[in-house]
C-alpha positions in Angstrom: 115.3 203.8 -32.8 112.5 206.0 -33.9 109.0 204.5 -34.0 106.1 205.8 -36.1 103.5 207.8 -34.2 100.6 205.3 -34.7 102.5 202.2 -33.6 101.8 200.8 -30.1 103.6 197.8 -28.6 101.6 194.5 -28.3 100.3 194.6 -24.7 98.5 192.1 -22.5 95.2 194.0 -23.3 95.7 193.2 -27.0 96.4 189.5 -26.1 93.1 189.2 -24.1 91.1 190.8 -26.8 92.6 188.4 -29.3 91.9 185.4 -27.0 88.2 186.5 -26.7 87.8 186.7 -30.4 89.1 183.1 -30.9 86.9 181.6 -28.1 83.6 179.8 -28.7 80.4 181.7 -27.6 79.8 181.5 -23.9 76.5 181.0 -22.2 75.7 182.6 -18.8 72.5 182.0 -17.0 71.3 184.6 -14.4 68.1 185.3 -12.5 67.5 181.6 -12.4 64.1 180.6 -10.9 62.2 177.4 -10.3 58.6 177.9 -11.1 56.8 174.9 -9.7 53.3 176.1 -10.5 54.1 176.0 -14.2 56.5 173.0 -13.9 59.5 174.8 -15.3 62.8 176.5 -14.7 63.2 180.0 -16.1 66.2 182.2 -16.5 67.8 185.0 -18.4 70.5 183.8 -20.8 73.5 185.9 -21.9 75.4 184.7 -24.9 78.9 186.3 -25.1 80.2 186.1 -28.6 82.8 188.9 -29.2 83.7 189.3 -32.8 81.4 186.5 -34.0 77.8 186.1 -35.0 75.2 184.9 -32.5 75.0 181.1 -32.0 71.8 179.6 -33.4 68.8 178.8 -31.2 69.4 175.1 -31.8 73.0 175.4 -30.5 71.9 177.4 -27.5 69.0 175.0 -26.8 71.3 171.9 -26.9 73.9 173.6 -24.7 71.3 174.5 -22.0 69.8 171.0 -22.2 73.2 169.5 -21.5 74.0 172.0 -18.7 70.7 171.4 -16.9 70.6 167.6 -17.4 67.6 167.6 -19.7 67.3 164.5 -21.9 65.2 166.2 -24.7 66.2 169.6 -26.1 62.5 170.1 -27.1 61.8 171.0 -23.4 64.0 174.1 -23.7 62.2 177.2 -25.1 64.1 180.3 -26.0 62.7 183.7 -26.9 63.2 187.4 -27.0 66.9 187.3 -27.9 68.3 190.8 -28.5 71.9 191.7 -29.5 73.5 194.6 -27.6 74.6 197.5 -29.7 78.0 196.9 -31.2 77.5 193.1 -30.9 79.5 190.8 -28.6 76.6 190.0 -26.2 73.1 188.8 -26.8 70.5 188.4 -24.1 67.2 186.5 -24.0 64.9 184.3 -21.9 64.8 180.5 -21.5 62.2 178.1 -20.1 63.1 174.5 -19.3 59.9 172.4 -18.7 59.8 169.2 -16.7 57.9 167.4 -19.5 56.3 168.0 -22.9 52.7 167.9 -21.7 53.3 170.8 -19.3 55.0 172.7 -22.1 52.1 172.2 -24.5 49.7 173.3 -21.7 51.5 176.7 -21.0 53.5 177.7 -24.1 51.9 179.8 -26.8 51.3 178.1 -30.1 54.0 180.0 -32.1 56.7 178.7 -29.7 55.4 175.2 -30.0 55.5 175.5 -33.7 59.3 176.3 -33.6 60.0 172.9 -32.1 57.5 171.0 -34.2 54.9 170.4 -31.5 52.0 172.5 -32.7 48.6 172.2 -31.0 45.7 171.1 -33.1 43.6 174.1 -34.1 39.8 174.0 -33.4 39.2 177.1 -35.6 36.8 176.9 -38.5 38.1 178.5 -41.7 37.0 182.0 -42.6 34.7 181.1 -45.5 32.7 178.6 -43.4 32.3 181.1 -40.6 31.0 183.8 -42.9 28.5 181.5 -44.6 27.1 180.2 -41.3 26.8 183.8 -40.0 24.9 184.7 -43.2 22.5 181.8 -42.8 22.0 182.7 -39.1 21.1 186.3 -40.1 18.7 185.3 -42.9 16.7 182.8 -40.8 14.2 184.1 -38.2 12.0 182.8 -35.4 11.5 179.1 -34.8 13.5 178.3 -38.0 16.5 180.0 -36.5 16.3 177.9 -33.3 16.0 174.7 -35.4 19.0 175.8 -37.5 21.1 176.5 -34.5 20.2 173.2 -33.0 21.2 171.4 -36.2 24.6 173.2 -36.2 25.3 172.3 -32.6 24.4 168.7 -33.3 26.7 168.6 -36.4 29.6 170.1 -34.4 29.1 167.4 -31.6 29.1 164.6 -34.1 32.4 165.6 -35.7 
């Protein structure tokens, strides 16, 4: 029997490729390290997802929390995830803190914001900073010292 030129028989290689496409995304942790000074475990996470889109951060966070025996998934911080060219594999970093206080102490504010645990900001808004700077520049001598003293006292009382 004559076969067309572009037809190839279904081989084991095709079967494994098909199986990979139907699988759920896999997580692999490498370069695992226990950082006791910062009270955390840190690792590089590879997400293998051939033929599929990347799992969400929430899914990855929950999976890592289950794997490492963490009760609260808020203690898992993911960042810097980049997908390899052509897809199929995404790599990023993960930190798993021992408790939330340590995480709040060491994590930057933008990562805390992602899990809903933002630090309270001590920053004065722009308009107020500019008006106080203008006042400071306009006053001179002993009046300036008195004005600075009043500002410090007002800040302490708040």
